[in-house]
N, C-alpha and C positions, 0 to 999 in steps of 0.2 A: 544592296547599290547597285547604280548602274553605270559607272564611270568606270573605265577602262585602269584608270591610275589615280592615286591620287593627285587631288587639286589644291593647292595652296595660292596663298595671296600674290607670292611671290613668280610663280607662274603666270597668273593674270595679270601681273604689273610689266613682265618680261611680254605679252602677247600686244600690250597696249601701248607699248614702243615701235611697234612695226616691225617689220623685216629689217629695214636698215637701220633701227635703233633711232629714229629721230619722231617719233609722233605719228599717231595714229588719228583717225575718225574720233575714236573713243576718246582720246585725252583731247581735244577740241572739244568736245561735247560735255566732257566730263563726267563719262559714262565709267562705273567703275562695278565691277564683281562683288557684290559685300556680303552671299549667304550662298552656301553649298550645302543640300541636303542629300539624303539619302537617292533622291530621284528627280531634283527639282534644281535649278539654276536662279538665283536673285541679282538683278542689274539694278543700279541707282540712277538716277540723273537729274541735276538740279535745272529747275522752270526758272529761268533768267530771261529779262529782254532778249537778249542774244540769241535765244529759241523760239519766240516770238513769230506770231505771222502775224499783217499789217494791223489785225484790230485786235491785237493783246494777249491772246493765248498762247498755249504752247502749237507749234507746229505740226500739224499731222504727220509732215515728213520727219521731224524730230523722232514722233514714234514709233516710226516704221524702223529709225534706225536704230533704236533703244531695241524693240523686238529682234531685228535680224541679227543684232548683237550678242544678245544673250543667247538666242536660238541657233546661231553659228559656233558658239561658245564652247554650248551642251554638245552638237553633234558632234564637235571635237575631240571634246571629252569621254566619249562614249566608242571612242576608236581608236585601234593602234597606231598613232600618227606617225611611227617608221614605217607603216605600211599605207596607210593613207592618209586624206585631208577633206574634208567636206566645205562646201560651198551653197550659200542659198540657189536654191535653185528657180523657187514662187513662194511671195509672201502677199498674204491680203490682211488688212485691217480694217476696223470698225471703231472708229472716234463716237465713244458715247457721250464722255462728259469733259469740259473743257478744263484745263488748269492754268492756271496763270502764274503761280508762285510757288516755291517750296520746292521739295521732292516730287519724282514719281520711281515707283517701283516694277520693277517686270520679270515676272515669273515664267519661268520655260519649264515644262514638261512635258515628257515626250507621251507623241499620241501613236507611233508607230516607228519602232529601229529595225530596219531590215539592212538585206547585204548592200542593196546597191541606193536606197534611201532611205531619211529618217523624218519624220513628222513632229512639228512642235509647235504647240498651244502657249502662246505667251499672254497672259492676263498681266493689264498696267492698270497700277492702283496710285492712288493720290496718298498724300500722309496719311489721311482719314481711314486710310482704307477703301476708299470707294471706287471703283469699278471705272475708268478713263477711257482704257482702249483694249481692247484685244485683239489677238493677231493670230494668225495659222503661218508658219512658214516650213516648206519643203527644204531639203537640204539634196545634195547628189554625195553620194560618198564616192569619192575617188580616188582610184590605186596610184600610188607613187610609182612611177617608172625612173 
């Protein structure tokens, strides 16, 4: 297991509420952590007209928000958050297949876990398990002061 400490739904729900407890972009878009494996994290997001681009498919930016969310959560779950926190430093995405309805699922797996950075691959699939987007995010590991 790569996680620094146990991850549960209550912890994820608390993070979703944001620093001041008034919500976050994750709440706005309906992103939820739905599975924790020994070395991966899965988040889900509904695909609704509110998430569409002008031509009726999931906006590419929503894919990127989903990918950065699950990778950022994962990056923070592998460090001692009393001493460090992680933030997205770079992200890219290749949009492969349109999603128009239902749910999409983003699975983050570590490519590199270092002292100052971590790199995460995120595969987003639709309900049929088809790859709709692939992303890679680099997180900076920042020491708390």
